[in-house]
C-alpha positions, 0 to 999 in steps of 0.5 A: 591315110597319109601322115601330116608332116610339119617341117620346122625350118626352110633351110637346106635340111628342111627343104630336102626333108619336105621334098622327100616326104612329099614324094613318098606320099606325105602331106607336108607343110613347111613353117619358115620364120623368115619371109622366104625360104633358103636365106642361108643357102644363098650365102653358101660358097660365097654365093656360088653354093658348093653343095657337096664334095666328091672326096667326102669321107667320114673324117670330114665330120666332127662332134662327140660321135662323128660316126653317127653320120655314116648311115645317113651319108651312105643312104643318100650319098654324094652320087645320089645327091648329084643325081637328085639335083640334076633331076630338078635342074642343077647341072654339076660343075665338079672342081679338082678339089672335089667341090661341086657347084651348080654349073651356073655358079649361082646359089640362087639357082638352087633356091629357084629349083627348090621353089619350083619343086615345092610349088609343083609337088604341092607342099604347103609353105607358110612363111613368117611362122616363128615356132615357139612351142611343140607339144606332143600328146597323141599328135603334135601341136605346133604353136607360133609366136603370133598365136596360130597353131598347127596339128601334125602326126610327125614333126621334122625339126630343121631350124639350123644352129646359131651360125649366121643369125641374120639368116634366121638361125638364132638357136631357137631350135635348141630351146624347142629340143630341150623343152622336149627332153633333149640335151644339148652338147655345148655349142660354139662357132665353127668354120670362122675367122680367128682373132689373134693376139698382137699389134701387127695386124693393122699394118698387114691387114689385107695381105693375102698369100698362099701358105700353110696354117698349123695348130699346135698344143704343147708342141704337138701338131694337131691339124694343118691346112694349105691354101689362101691365107688373109691377114685381117685387122683382127687376126687371120682368115682364109679357107685353111683358117676356117678348116682349123677354127673348129679344133682351135676353138674347141681347145680354147673352150677346154682351156688348152694351150693352143698355138697357130703357126703360119708358114708364108714360105710353106714349100721349104723347110727352115733349113732349105730356106736358110740355104736359099736365102744365102744364095739369094743374098749372094746375088745382091750383096749391096742391098739392105735386108729390106730391099733384098726381100722385095720380090720374095714375099709380100712387100707389106710383110717385110718390115713387120717381120723384120721388127718381130725378129729385131733385125734392123731393116737397113742392115746390109745382107752381106753383114747378116749373121748365121743366127739372123738368117736362121731367125728370118727363115724360122719366122717365114716358115713358122710365124707363131701367134696366140689365138684369143677367139673368133669373129663369132656367130655373125661370121661363122658358117656352121655350128659345132655342138648341138642336140646329142646324137645319143638321143637320135636314131642314126638310121631314121633321124627320129628322136629316141625320146619323142616318137614322131619327132625327127631332128636334122642338119646343123641342129644336131651335134654333127658338123663338117669341114669347109668344102660342101660337107655341111650341105651334104649332111643337110641333104642326107639327114633331111632326106632320111628323116623325110622318108622315115617320117612316112612310115 
């Protein structure tokens, strides 16, 4: 007789778990708190759904024990993921950086094929089903906020974390896990824009450039990334900032000194830039420093940068001292800011922290504390870098739990 399996949560990990379990012979029901599944999936990749990455490495994952993810990521890897989605209708578009998107470049395509699979396989989908309690005796009893209850042989907990709460990820899964005896590693936003200290940001909000962002603590480089960077009225955003945000916020949480350095001219060292600026200014000796920087950096950055280094905008470039050119080169290659926080859960793409992986079997995703309970995806203390790595974790952990729950 087939196991009755309840999947709590109709996000990426939950949907994958449900499909895998059904295809391997289970009777599967998805309980989704929203009025439809996959709400958060629609927002991924700026609506284009970057669903995996061909450059995946265990180094792309974080948590107290990132190596926990290795077994699932190997058992249902990137190639298997791409093949799986091809079989249900998603043609991959693979970009130079390894990011994989649907050929349609629409997140809605992913949701459409998932809906078809759920219906075609006969998976029962119950929406507006907010789970408030899970009890385990011989079998599981899953209770809803509206008073309904369901029985199951196995339960797969796939509620998501705290990121993007408007999608339904409000952290209720942590309460369910805690009530069953699980411990939660402190959670905080990951892949999120950073708030910076300073008064300059209203002047430069909206300025976008290709640059490098670097994190330092006590003069030691922790992490750096290059790409499109955007100044905002609260601080800074862009893919490199999102990549650095987890490490930055972890340091803040632990009350460590943390410094963000932004290189607007990231292709040159400070010394190389000094040489270049001397050459550049020699072509235009009659221009002021404000005029001489036009065409080299974004015009809106010129006055704030000159003010930051106390360099008079009307000063003629022919009269600049060596120290002034060195100061200008320093700020253009390493403009230093103090991080004071983030844009929070509403803007975060992923949750860092979560259910301790010490309490989960890495080869099945089954709880070590409650037999028949499986925990998947973002709910766990595993999170990935920006670029499709978090969705790959959802697919891999969900698939592993789905097939394991059949046994």
